[in-house]
C-alpha angles and dihedrals in degrees: 000000000000090000090046090054091048090056092043090051091055091046093053092044092053092044093051093049091049093047098248112154119220120234137170133215131189121273089225123068134170109274093238090056092062107031119092095019102089098041133260095293092050092049088059090057097051116113104226135167146148115268127216090273092057093252121143105234137167140195113250114258093198138001099245101078094046086049091054090052090047090053092051091049096048102030092117091059100044132084112227135255084049117197114202141183119195127179120188150123122276132187134221126171100225138124110287123231138150107318093001120094140165090238118034143150125256129190113201130195112193138170117196131182101046137069105206142128087239092060092048091051094044093057094044092045091053091052092045091049091054091050091049089056100051125073098253100127099245132312140216121217109210111205133194140149127240089219090060091052091047089053091051092049091049090052091049103039102024131252090283093071107131123234089245092054092044089055090050089051092050091050089050092050090049089062094059098102093049104032102032134228096293095058092044090052090051093051093045092048089060089065113089116244129204117233098001141050113280091236090059091050090050092051091050092053093049092048091051098047095044096048106126134180124218093273093055094254122126111278102235094180091057090045091053090049093051094047095043091053091053104033124357090187091058090053091056090054091046098053099076090054092048090050091051096049093046089049089052091051092048092051093047091052092047095045094082145298104285108193112242096001125118128180119216131186104225119175092194093069107105107150111221098232112105100222100070116111107167139010115013129186144177128194124212135188110253094214096047109053111186093024092110136236120321094185132023144152146124148190119311109182098167103045100092091050088080089068105029141025090226116102106243113167115192145188128194147161136199137213112214096225099194094041091050091049090049090051093050090049091051091050090050091224097124116117117249129049101237135024090227097056124094117236102239122309133119136271124221108214117201113218098188138016094242089059093058095098089050091047090055090049090052095046090049091051090051093049093047088052090058098259120135102235135177128190134216109260101184124067118228138071117007087221090068090053089052090052089050091050091049093050091051092049100244109170097209138023125209112202124200130179139155096293093047090049091053092049095038090235137116140203116249120203130186105219093202100052097024090229114146130192113201128206097017116169111249093245089057091047090055092048092048092048091049091051093045095051100036 
């Protein structure tokens, strides 16, 4: 939980500095609000039931769809473009594994009310900034565009490819990192093509999305060559999307040197959720290949139209809080040696029962002065309280007894050096504790 709070603190700091406003939405939504928006596979994972009032309800599987409903409900009160941070739990009924749970925290940055490269970059930059500030050992943000993938699929399968089959193809492509090229080819070959065998179409798609240049970026010249050979019309439709995603990459790289963050154009990134319409991205931990994405998102220009007639294009991205925490724990880069120790602070040891009221006065003065302070809760030998303080990692111990109470003083001991100053006035104890724990 301490590591979780560290990450949350960085998220809120970045959001505040970038003028994102924090909101909250209910965990429970009407079933019809959620179903059909994440795709067929996501629908299978939604926890849904009938409540005591006979209403069909469901637990949210992400924060984006509830946000779209929130925007429609409050659009008369908001100033657009609206920049939002939301932190909350979501639920998906899937097989659990390391970093993947049925209940987990998400932290979403979204901008709604504008369709621009600047908005895309602003969301992605906020997420990248957070990841540069937490001890996760470096990350790579893999970026693509749904329009680019649509152009590739049109070139491979023909312009007659149905929306349903395009969705199947996108879901197949999204499995590339986990399942490998062979499985993706098999899934793509099951989709009917127009004017060529399906196996040939599948091979074309895999060749296009895996084309890489020497620096590991997508090879756009090779992509253009592949698409032009198959369908020059598809290339013309593809070019504006290529221009947009390369402009996004250029702005991200120019925005500042974010320690430990790299941006990579990756044509295999599809994102399985059905509501994405533009740029899409996933972020992985450099030192844990195969661990999975810790941050992802994209543009969703049509989502709010389910709830309002007003055109409200949006873009958003999420940090998977619990997966990121699990990754940091596996890397062993989290600060602190033990989950049971306290990070800094002082302990007030009580030497005698009659000094307990004075001890509470002292600990309250320390806390009000901004010092993290604990107090001995069990009567007995002071030595046992010192052992307790040592096990919890307190850096200093303040001891009070009957004589200290009478003189309004305390003893102040440095637990690292063993040096102790006796009979310090309380004002000096507070100053020393502030300096020691600053």
